[in-house]
N, C-alpha and C positions, 0 to 999 in steps of 0.2 A: 595099899600101894601108894605112894606119892607120885602124882603126874604133873607134868608141865603141860599146858594146853595153850596153843594160839588160833585166833580167829573164831569169834562168837556169833557168826552170821547165821543165815537161814539153815544152813547145814551144820555148821560147827557148833552154834548153840546147843541145839538137841543132842548132839554128840556128846558134849561136855556134861549136859544134865544127866545122860545115861551113865556115864562114869561116875558122877556123884551119887547117883541112885545105887550104883553097884558097891558103893562103899569105899571108893577111892578118895584120897585126898588131893585136891586141885590147887595149882598156882597157875594163873591165866593171864594172857596179855591180849589186848585188842586195841585198836586206835579209836574206837567208839566208846565214848563216855558213859552213853547210855547202856550199851552192852556189859560194860564193866560194873556199873552200878547194880544191874540186874544180877551179875555173877556175885557180887558182894552179898546182896540180899540173899542168894541161895546158899551162902556160906563158904565161899572159896576165897583163897588169897589172891592178892592182885600183884603182878610184877610191872615195874615202871617202864622197863625196857628189856629186849632181848638179852642184853649182856648180864643186866642184873638178875634176870630170870636164871641165866646159866650159872650165876654164882649162888642160888638159893639151892635148897635141897634138889630140886629138879628143874631143868631148864625149858624155856619156850621160845618158839621161833615164829617169824612172820613172814617176811617175803623173799623166800628161797635163796638166790645167789647172794643178795645183799645181807640178809639177816644172818645167813650161815658163815659167809666167807669175809665180811667187811671186818675192820679193826674192833668195832664195837659189837660185833656180832656174836652168835651162839659158840661158835668154835674157839672164839678168843676166851671164852670163860667157863664151859662146860667142863665138869670133871672127867678125866679119863675112865673108861669103862661103862659110862652111861649109853644105853642104847638109844638111838634116835630114830624116831618115825616121822616120815614127810608123807602127808596126804594130799598135797597139792595134785593137780593135774599139769605136768610139765612134760617137756621132752625127755626121751630116756638118756640122752648125752649129758644134760644138766644134772639128772639124778645120779648118773654114774660119777660125774666130776664132783659132786658134793659127798658121795659115798667115799670116793678115794680120799679126799681131804679129810674127812672124819675119821677113816681108818688109820691114817697116818699118825693121829694122835690118840689112837687107842678107843675110838667110839664107833661100835657097830652102827650101821645105817641101812634101814629099809625104806625103799619107797612103797608106799600103800595107798594109792589113789582109790576111791571109792565109786561105785555104782549102786543105784537105788534111789527109790522116791524120797525116803525119810529114814532119819536115824533110828536105829534099832532093827531096821530091816536091810541095812546096807550091805553090799559084798565089797570085802577088802580084797583088792588085787595086790599081792605083796611080792616085790622083789627082794628076796633075801635068803641065805643059806638056811639049812633045815636048824641048826641049833638055834639061830636067831628068830627063826620064824617060831619055833616052838615056845621060846622065851616071851614073844610077844602076843601070842593067842589069847591069854586070859585078859589083857587089856582090850584087845580088838573085838573079843567075844561079848564085851560090856557095851560095844556101840553097834555092832553089825550082827547080821544073821550067818553070813558066810565069810570064810576066810580061806583064799586060794593062794597057795605058794606057786608063783608063777615061774621061778627060776632065780637067776642070780640078779643084782641091784640092776634096776632099769627095765626088767621085764614086766613089772607092775605097770609102769608107764605105757609099755608097748600094748598091753592087754586093754588099758583104758583107751588109748588112741582108736584102736580097732573097733571097740565098742561104741566110743563116740561116734566114729564115722558111720556105722550103720544106723545109730539112733538118729544121727542128723538126716540121713537120706529117707528114713522113714517118717520122721517128723514133717519134712519137706512134703513127701507124697501125701500124708494125711491132710495137710493144711491145704494143699492144691486140690484134693478131691471133695473136701468139705466145702470149699469155696466155689468150685465148679456146681457141686449139686445145689447149693443155696441159690446160686445165680440162676441155675435153670428151672427152680421153682419147688424143689422138694424141701420138706421142713427138716432143719439141720439135726434134730433130735431122732427123727425116724431115720435119715440116712445114717446117723451114727449107730443106731441100733441094728441096721442092716449090715454094715460093716463089721460090726464087732460079733455078728453070729454067722459071718461068712468067711471067705478066704483072705480078705483084706485086714482081718484083726491083727493087731499088734498091741505093744504097750503104748505107742504114740496115740492110738486110736481109742483103746478101751480104759487107759488110766490117766493119761496126760494130754487129752485131746486138745488141739491148739485152736479150735473154734469155740469163740465164747458162749457161754451157758448151755454147753452140751454136758459138762461135768462140772458141778459146783466146787469141788476141791482143786481143780485144775487152775494153773495161773491165768489162764485165758479168761476164765470167769472172775478173776479178782483183778482186772485191770492189768493183767501180765505182771503182777508184783510177784515177789519171791525170787527164786534164782540161788545160786550157790556163790559162797565166798571162798577163797582159798584158804586153807588153814593147815597147820603144822602142828604136831605136838612130840613132845620127848618123854620117855618113861625110863624110869631106873628103879632097882629095887630098895624097898625099906625106906629108911630115912637117909641112908646113903651119905652121910655128912664126912 
């Protein structure tokens, strides 16, 4: 399948790589020349702009409202019938607005924000009807472990917001607990081990601990580098010309 993909950052890059490994053909767009060069080296095609990408076999998008709705955006160039998937974390109202605009010109739209630590193990929270969800599952399965149909357009964003709320609360709690323990004299790694075998255990403690040098792969142990860049991608059947 030919797929357009936008956003090759810390999350989008591995997601695109997994699509490539699954045998899909990619056309990508990103503002980073370094990211684009790495993509070229991996064997993907480059789009110079969202509108140009939309006029290629499969389009790509970048910055939600602007790139979808502006005169030089995706909806100005995408062929009718091409399904659109947006994996940004945005508000449900914006997802519904874009979905309505896309549907008016014959482009099914799904909001599919992701949760998870790394591409390949992601959970896609998908706002789409059953027919569209079934169409998109093979593509999403190349990038993530779980795909959940949440309901109509916008419900994927609702699920993501609720998940992020809980994650934020737990991350703040772990950070405060770790800092308190260290300031009172307990060795941080020992405290983390206790928490992770006790009732305080959670993803923020055992997988992405915010206290430095407790977990070597956590951002806190790498100078807090990493994070996520917003990304969107679009897919359609075959060559679709």
